[in-house]
VEXDREN-2710 file (C-alpha; in Angstrom, 1 decimal):
% VEXDREN-2710
k/r/px/py/pz
1/UNK/126.9/105.8/76.7
2/UNK/123.2/104.8/76.6
3/UNK/121.3/106.3/79.9
4/UNK/118.8/104.4/82.0
5/UNK/115.3/105.2/81.2
6/UNK/113.5/104.7/84.5
7/UNK/112.1/108.3/85.2
8/UNK/108.5/108.6/84.8
9/UNK/106.8/110.8/82.4
10/UNK/104.6/112.2/84.8
11/UNK/107.8/114.1/86.4
12/UNK/108.0/116.4/83.5
13/UNK/104.3/116.8/82.6
14/UNK/102.6/120.1/83.4
15/UNK/98.7/119.6/84.1
16/UNK/96.3/122.4/84.9
17/UNK/95.0/121.6/88.5
18/UNK/91.5/122.2/89.0
19/UNK/89.8/122.7/92.3
20/UNK/90.1/119.7/94.5
21/UNK/86.9/117.6/95.4
22/UNK/86.0/117.8/99.4
23/UNK/87.3/115.1/101.5
24/UNK/85.0/112.2/102.1
25/UNK/84.4/111.9/105.7
26/UNK/83.5/108.7/107.3
27/UNK/81.3/108.2/110.2
28/UNK/82.9/107.7/113.6
29/UNK/82.2/105.1/116.3
30/UNK/82.9/104.9/120.0
31/UNK/84.6/101.8/121.5
32/UNK/81.3/101.0/123.0
33/UNK/79.6/100.8/119.5
34/UNK/81.8/97.9/118.8
35/UNK/80.7/96.2/115.3
36/UNK/77.1/95.7/116.0
37/UNK/74.3/97.5/114.4
38/UNK/72.9/98.2/110.7
39/UNK/76.5/98.3/109.1
40/UNK/77.6/94.9/110.5
41/UNK/74.1/93.3/109.6
42/UNK/74.2/94.6/106.0
43/UNK/77.8/93.3/105.6
44/UNK/77.1/89.9/107.4
45/UNK/73.8/89.3/105.7
46/UNK/75.5/89.8/102.1
47/UNK/77.6/86.7/102.7
48/UNK/74.5/84.6/102.4
49/UNK/72.8/86.8/99.5
50/UNK/72.5/85.1/96.4
51/UNK/70.1/87.4/94.7
52/UNK/70.2/91.1/94.2
53/UNK/67.4/93.4/94.5
54/UNK/66.4/95.7/91.6
55/UNK/68.3/98.6/93.3
56/UNK/71.4/96.6/94.4
57/UNK/73.6/97.6/97.3
58/UNK/75.6/100.7/97.6
59/UNK/79.1/100.6/99.3
60/UNK/78.9/101.3/102.9
61/UNK/81.2/104.0/104.2
62/UNK/80.4/103.7/107.8
63/UNK/82.5/101.0/109.0
64/UNK/84.9/102.1/111.9
65/UNK/88.4/101.2/111.9
66/UNK/88.1/99.4/115.1
67/UNK/85.9/96.9/113.7
68/UNK/87.6/93.6/113.9
69/UNK/85.6/90.5/113.4
70/UNK/86.2/86.9/112.6
71/UNK/85.6/87.8/109.3
72/UNK/87.6/90.8/108.7
73/UNK/90.4/92.5/110.8
74/UNK/92.1/95.5/109.7
75/UNK/96.1/95.6/110.3
76/UNK/97.5/98.3/108.8
77/UNK/97.0/101.0/106.1
78/UNK/99.1/104.0/104.7
79/UNK/101.3/105.0/101.8
80/UNK/103.7/102.4/100.5
81/UNK/105.2/104.1/97.8
82/UNK/105.8/108.0/96.9
83/UNK/107.2/109.5/93.8
84/UNK/107.8/113.3/94.0
85/UNK/109.2/116.0/91.7
86/UNK/110.5/119.4/92.4
87/UNK/110.9/122.7/90.2
88/UNK/114.1/124.1/90.6
89/UNK/117.5/124.9/89.5
90/UNK/120.8/122.6/90.3
91/UNK/123.8/124.5/92.0
92/UNK/126.7/125.0/89.4
93/UNK/129.2/123.5/92.2
94/UNK/127.2/120.6/92.9
95/UNK/126.7/120.0/88.8
96/UNK/130.6/120.1/88.5
97/UNK/131.0/117.6/91.6
98/UNK/128.2/115.2/90.0
99/UNK/129.9/115.5/86.9
100/UNK/133.0/114.4/88.2
101/UNK/131.5/111.5/90.4
102/UNK/129.8/110.1/87.3
103/UNK/132.9/110.0/85.4
104/UNK/134.6/108.0/88.2
105/UNK/131.6/105.7/88.5
106/UNK/132.2/105.2/84.5
107/UNK/135.9/104.2/85.2
108/UNK/136.9/101.0/83.7
109/UNK/139.0/100.6/86.9
110/UNK/137.2/99.1/90.1
111/UNK/139.6/101.1/92.4
112/UNK/138.3/104.3/91.1
113/UNK/134.5/103.4/90.8
114/UNK/134.1/102.9/94.5
115/UNK/135.0/106.7/95.0
116/UNK/131.6/107.6/93.3
117/UNK/129.8/108.5/96.4
118/UNK/127.8/111.7/97.7
119/UNK/127.7/112.0/101.5
120/UNK/125.0/114.5/102.9
121/UNK/122.8/114.5/105.9
122/UNK/123.8/111.1/107.2
123/UNK/123.4/109.5/103.8
124/UNK/126.2/108.0/101.6
125/UNK/124.8/108.0/98.5
126/UNK/125.9/105.8/95.5
127/UNK/126.3/107.8/92.6
128/UNK/125.3/105.8/89.4
129/UNK/127.3/105.5/86.2
130/UNK/124.3/106.3/84.0
131/UNK/121.3/108.7/84.2
132/UNK/117.9/108.7/83.0
133/UNK/116.2/110.5/80.4
134/UNK/116.5/114.5/81.2
135/UNK/118.0/113.3/84.1
136/UNK/121.8/112.9/84.0
137/UNK/122.4/112.3/87.7
138/UNK/121.2/109.3/89.7
139/UNK/122.0/109.0/93.6
140/UNK/120.7/106.2/95.7
141/UNK/120.3/104.6/99.0
142/UNK/118.1/102.7/101.3
143/UNK/115.8/105.6/101.7
144/UNK/115.8/107.7/98.4
145/UNK/116.4/107.4/94.8
146/UNK/117.2/110.9/93.7
147/UNK/117.3/111.8/89.9
148/UNK/118.8/115.4/89.2
149/UNK/118.6/117.6/86.2
150/UNK/120.7/120.4/85.0
151/UNK/118.2/121.7/82.8
152/UNK/115.8/124.3/83.8
153/UNK/112.9/123.2/81.3
154/UNK/112.4/120.1/83.5
155/UNK/112.2/119.5/87.1
156/UNK/115.3/120.0/89.6
157/UNK/114.6/116.4/91.0
158/UNK/112.4/113.3/90.5
159/UNK/112.7/111.1/93.8
160/UNK/111.4/107.8/94.9
161/UNK/110.9/107.6/98.6
162/UNK/111.4/104.1/99.5
163/UNK/108.5/101.7/101.1
164/UNK/111.0/100.8/103.9
165/UNK/111.7/104.7/104.7
166/UNK/108.0/105.4/104.8
167/UNK/107.1/102.8/107.2
168/UNK/109.8/104.3/109.5
169/UNK/109.1/107.7/109.1
170/UNK/105.7/108.4/107.6
171/UNK/105.1/110.4/104.6
172/UNK/105.3/114.0/105.7
173/UNK/108.3/113.3/107.9
174/UNK/110.2/111.4/105.1
175/UNK/109.4/114.3/102.7
176/UNK/110.9/116.9/105.0
177/UNK/114.2/115.0/105.2
178/UNK/114.2/114.9/101.6
179/UNK/113.6/118.6/101.1
180/UNK/116.6/119.3/103.3
181/UNK/118.9/117.5/101.1
182/UNK/117.4/118.9/97.8
183/UNK/118.2/122.3/99.4
184/UNK/121.6/121.6/99.5
185/UNK/121.5/120.2/95.9
186/UNK/120.0/123.5/94.2
187/UNK/117.3/126.0/94.6
188/UNK/113.8/124.6/95.0
189/UNK/111.2/126.9/93.5
190/UNK/108.0/125.0/94.6
191/UNK/106.8/122.2/97.2
192/UNK/106.6/118.9/96.3
193/UNK/104.4/117.6/93.1
194/UNK/103.2/114.0/93.5
195/UNK/104.1/112.1/90.3
196/UNK/102.7/108.7/91.9
197/UNK/101.3/107.5/95.4
198/UNK/100.5/103.8/96.3
199/UNK/98.1/103.7/99.1
200/UNK/97.7/99.9/100.8
201/UNK/95.4/98.2/103.4
202/UNK/96.6/95.0/105.4
203/UNK/94.0/93.0/106.6
204/UNK/93.1/89.4/107.7
205/UNK/89.9/87.7/106.5
206/UNK/88.3/84.5/106.7
207/UNK/87.2/85.1/103.1
208/UNK/88.8/82.8/100.4
209/UNK/90.3/85.4/98.0
210/UNK/90.1/82.7/95.2
211/UNK/86.3/81.9/95.8
212/UNK/85.2/84.6/92.9
213/UNK/86.1/84.8/89.2
214/UNK/87.0/88.0/87.0
215/UNK/83.4/88.9/86.5
216/UNK/83.0/89.7/90.3
217/UNK/85.1/92.6/89.5
218/UNK/83.3/95.7/88.3
219/UNK/85.9/98.0/86.8
220/UNK/86.7/100.8/84.5
221/UNK/90.1/99.0/83.9
222/UNK/90.6/96.6/80.8
223/UNK/92.7/93.9/82.4
224/UNK/91.8/91.7/85.1
225/UNK/94.5/88.9/86.2
226/UNK/95.3/86.6/88.9
227/UNK/98.8/85.9/89.5
228/UNK/100.6/83.1/91.6
229/UNK/104.1/82.9/93.3
230/UNK/105.5/79.2/92.7
231/UNK/102.3/78.3/91.2
232/UNK/100.4/79.2/94.5
233/UNK/97.6/81.6/93.9
234/UNK/98.7/84.9/95.5
235/UNK/96.1/87.3/94.2
236/UNK/94.6/89.5/91.8
237/UNK/95.8/92.4/89.6
238/UNK/93.5/94.7/87.9
239/UNK/94.6/97.5/85.4
240/UNK/98.1/96.9/85.3
241/UNK/100.0/99.7/83.4
242/UNK/97.2/102.0/83.6
243/UNK/97.4/105.4/85.3
244/UNK/95.2/103.7/88.2
245/UNK/95.7/100.1/89.0
246/UNK/94.9/97.6/91.9
247/UNK/96.5/94.5/93.5
248/UNK/94.9/92.4/96.0
249/UNK/97.7/89.8/97.1
250/UNK/98.8/87.3/99.9
251/UNK/101.5/89.8/101.4
252/UNK/102.8/87.2/103.8
253/UNK/103.7/84.8/100.9
254/UNK/105.0/87.8/98.9
255/UNK/107.4/88.8/101.8
256/UNK/108.6/85.2/102.3
257/UNK/109.2/84.5/98.7
258/UNK/110.1/87.9/97.3
259/UNK/110.6/91.2/99.1
260/UNK/112.0/89.7/102.4
261/UNK/110.3/92.7/104.3
262/UNK/110.1/90.8/107.5
263/UNK/110.2/94.1/109.4
264/UNK/106.4/94.1/108.7
265/UNK/105.9/91.2/110.7
266/UNK/106.8/93.0/114.0
267/UNK/104.3/95.9/112.9
268/UNK/101.6/93.6/112.1
269/UNK/101.9/91.8/115.6
270/UNK/101.4/95.2/117.1
271/UNK/98.2/95.6/115.6
272/UNK/97.1/92.2/116.6
273/UNK/98.3/89.7/114.2
274/UNK/98.4/86.2/115.6
275/UNK/101.6/85.4/113.5
276/UNK/100.0/82.6/111.6
277/UNK/97.0/83.9/109.6
278/UNK/97.6/85.1/106.1
279/UNK/97.8/88.9/105.8
280/UNK/96.2/90.1/102.7
281/UNK/97.2/93.6/101.1
282/UNK/94.9/95.6/99.1
283/UNK/96.8/98.2/97.1
284/UNK/96.1/101.2/94.7
285/UNK/98.7/102.7/92.6
286/UNK/97.7/106.4/91.7
287/UNK/99.7/107.9/88.7
288/UNK/99.7/112.0/88.5
289/UNK/97.2/111.8/85.7
290/UNK/94.5/110.6/87.8
291/UNK/95.8/112.8/90.7
292/UNK/95.4/116.0/88.8
293/UNK/91.9/114.9/87.1
294/UNK/90.8/115.2/90.9
295/UNK/92.5/118.5/91.2
296/UNK/95.4/117.4/93.5
297/UNK/99.0/117.9/92.5
298/UNK/100.8/119.1/95.3
299/UNK/101.9/116.5/98.1
300/UNK/99.8/118.4/100.7
301/UNK/96.6/118.3/98.8
302/UNK/97.1/114.7/97.9
303/UNK/97.5/113.8/101.6
304/UNK/94.7/116.0/102.7
305/UNK/92.3/114.1/100.4
306/UNK/93.1/110.4/100.6
307/UNK/89.8/109.6/101.9
308/UNK/88.2/111.0/98.6
309/UNK/90.9/109.3/96.5
310/UNK/90.3/105.8/98.3
311/UNK/86.4/106.3/97.9
312/UNK/86.9/107.0/94.3
313/UNK/89.3/104.0/93.7
314/UNK/86.9/101.7/95.8
315/UNK/83.7/102.9/94.7
316/UNK/83.8/104.2/91.2
317/UNK/86.9/103.1/89.4
318/UNK/86.5/99.4/91.1
319/UNK/84.1/97.3/93.0
320/UNK/83.9/93.6/94.2
321/UNK/80.5/92.3/93.8
322/UNK/78.3/89.4/94.3
323/UNK/77.3/88.6/90.6
324/UNK/73.4/88.2/90.0
325/UNK/73.0/86.1/86.9
326/UNK/69.4/87.3/86.5
327/UNK/70.3/91.1/86.2
328/UNK/72.3/92.0/83.2
329/UNK/73.1/95.4/84.7
330/UNK/76.3/94.9/86.5
331/UNK/76.0/98.4/88.3
332/UNK/73.3/97.1/90.3
333/UNK/75.1/93.9/91.7
334/UNK/75.5/94.2/95.4
335/UNK/79.0/94.7/96.8
336/UNK/80.9/91.9/98.3
337/UNK/80.8/92.0/102.3
338/UNK/84.7/92.1/102.0
339/UNK/84.6/95.0/99.9
340/UNK/82.3/96.8/102.4
341/UNK/85.0/96.7/104.9
342/UNK/87.7/97.6/102.9
343/UNK/86.1/100.6/101.0
344/UNK/85.3/101.8/104.5
345/UNK/88.6/102.7/105.7
346/UNK/88.8/106.1/107.1
347/UNK/92.1/107.6/106.0
348/UNK/91.7/110.5/108.6
349/UNK/92.7/108.1/111.5
350/UNK/95.8/106.5/112.6
351/UNK/97.1/103.5/110.1
352/UNK/99.2/101.8/112.4
353/UNK/102.4/102.1/114.3
354/UNK/105.7/102.9/112.5
355/UNK/108.8/100.8/112.5
356/UNK/111.4/101.7/115.1
357/UNK/114.2/100.5/113.2
358/UNK/115.8/101.9/110.0
359/UNK/119.0/101.9/108.1
360/UNK/119.9/104.0/105.3
361/UNK/122.3/101.2/104.1
362/UNK/121.1/98.8/101.5
363/UNK/122.3/95.8/103.3
364/UNK/121.2/92.2/103.2
365/UNK/120.0/90.8/106.5
366/UNK/122.2/88.9/108.9
367/UNK/120.1/85.9/108.4
368/UNK/120.5/85.7/104.7
369/UNK/124.2/86.3/105.0
370/UNK/124.5/83.5/107.5
371/UNK/122.3/81.2/105.6
372/UNK/124.3/81.8/102.5
373/UNK/127.8/81.4/104.5
374/UNK/126.7/78.2/106.1
375/UNK/125.5/76.9/103.0
376/UNK/128.9/77.6/100.8
377/UNK/130.8/76.2/104.1
378/UNK/128.9/72.8/104.4
379/UNK/129.4/72.4/100.4
380/UNK/132.9/72.8/101.0
381/UNK/133.1/70.5/103.9
382/UNK/131.0/67.9/102.1
383/UNK/133.4/67.9/99.3
384/UNK/136.5/67.7/101.4
385/UNK/135.1/65.0/103.7
386/UNK/135.4/67.1/106.7
387/UNK/132.9/66.5/109.7
388/UNK/134.3/69.0/112.3
389/UNK/132.7/72.5/112.4
390/UNK/136.1/74.1/113.6
391/UNK/138.3/72.2/111.1
392/UNK/135.8/73.0/108.4
393/UNK/135.9/76.8/109.0
394/UNK/139.9/76.7/109.0
395/UNK/140.2/74.6/105.9
396/UNK/137.8/76.9/104.2
397/UNK/139.8/79.9/105.1
398/UNK/143.2/78.5/104.0
399/UNK/141.2/77.7/100.6
400/UNK/139.8/81.2/100.3
401/UNK/143.2/82.8/100.8
402/UNK/145.0/80.3/98.4
403/UNK/142.5/81.1/95.7
404/UNK/142.2/84.7/96.0
405/UNK/145.9/85.3/96.8
406/UNK/146.5/83.6/93.4
407/UNK/143.7/86.1/91.7
408/UNK/145.4/88.9/93.1
409/UNK/148.9/88.0/92.2
410/UNK/147.5/87.6/88.2
411/UNK/146.1/91.0/88.7
412/UNK/149.5/92.4/90.0
413/UNK/148.1/93.3/93.2
414/UNK/149.2/92.3/97.0
415/UNK/146.5/90.4/98.8
416/UNK/145.4/93.2/101.3
417/UNK/144.9/95.5/98.5
418/UNK/142.8/93.1/96.6
419/UNK/140.5/92.5/99.6
420/UNK/140.1/96.3/100.3
421/UNK/139.0/97.0/96.7
422/UNK/136.6/94.1/96.9
423/UNK/135.4/95.5/100.2
424/UNK/135.1/99.3/98.7
425/UNK/132.9/97.9/96.1
426/UNK/130.4/96.3/98.3
427/UNK/130.5/99.3/100.6
428/UNK/129.6/101.6/97.9
429/UNK/126.8/99.4/96.8
430/UNK/125.8/99.0/100.5
431/UNK/126.0/102.6/101.3
432/UNK/127.7/101.8/104.6
433/UNK/131.2/103.7/104.1
434/UNK/132.9/106.4/102.5
435/UNK/135.5/105.2/100.2
436/UNK/137.5/108.4/100.1
437/UNK/138.6/111.4/102.2
438/UNK/136.5/114.4/102.2
439/UNK/139.2/116.3/104.2
440/UNK/141.9/115.4/101.6
441/UNK/139.7/116.6/98.7
442/UNK/138.6/120.1/100.5
443/UNK/142.5/120.3/101.0
444/UNK/143.1/120.0/97.3
445/UNK/140.5/122.1/96.4
446/UNK/141.8/124.8/98.5
447/UNK/145.7/124.3/97.2
448/UNK/144.4/124.7/93.7
449/UNK/142.3/127.8/94.4
450/UNK/145.5/129.3/96.0
451/UNK/147.7/128.2/93.2
452/UNK/145.3/130.0/90.8
453/UNK/145.2/133.1/92.8
454/UNK/149.1/133.2/93.2
455/UNK/149.3/132.7/89.3
456/UNK/147.0/135.7/88.6
457/UNK/148.6/137.7/91.3
458/UNK/152.1/137.2/89.7
459/UNK/150.5/138.4/86.5
460/UNK/150.9/135.2/84.6
END
């Protein structure tokens, strides 16, 4: 059977880690300092700059995180995605259990597939019917996507921690919860290695993000593109597919049209968002290759050096500038005032509040379910010429029963069993309920060992 191939090559790459670069510090400001002074004057003067000096303007790294003006307002910043790998060995008993559950997931019978679940530490993971290259087992819920290997030549686990879970727990606490799970899967030999980390900054600005062309980006990347959602300009992408890449995009539009991560609205409002302005996101994706080039391999090292990584990304690898046609040396072009603010984020300060609500279940929102449900009901009522809501619900219920009772009969099932099977399929996908009895499985295992023991005692 063909395996899924979504594991990152960085998860199995061994690189020599050099001495880490010192963490870059930013100048601290008191509340009384506000946003006045030389830094603010330098950035705002650049708004009206049409020609650069022969020296150009170096990126400022002294803007405080509490510096909010009509031009720029910092909302949140932090880690959006985190991919980790752990050297170690899978326990034989876990290997046997996962092998059994994977075979169950591959069953042609839906009523068997629904039992492919692995409960642990409050999670009910869906066990996938396919693995990935070198990682035969994949378990997933709303917090983690865990790929496990039985080979000692590759890491025990390669894991993606979800963006929503990081927003709820933070990087350190999320990794601690993950490690507690992995310790029950196998013997972990080392602390977490980072295969990829995505850093983000959410902000509001009066700047028109479409006001410059691609030549304003001075970068080591080869690809610079704009992209859109439903034909509306939504941002820039630089270096897509490389070991480091960047996106600057309209996060409010992306949430509305694609990701539906409306829980971010609550966090933005806590940080001062008025609920109307566009919130833009600057996001850098840093893969293991660039991290190890900077001497950073372990999660602790990476988290201790976020200022240095952000400085490298926003001052060496990429800069947004004010192009000067009279100066062909692009490295001398002054930075755009917006970039002055963005490159100056102090990653040693608090990036904003964490979300108070999170569920490990991958369930659609009530809003979405009610929207789809009403749309279906209204369509049914329109087809049948029914105008009364209660009458429509009853007629729709009767039609549902007639249709699916006929389907269950054709499958040789009674209606209640048919509904329970459909429900079990969804609960496995949504990680909401366990579709089998752990107690019964444990008792069956005890009975099996007891029978084998008696057989050996009797000399058979």
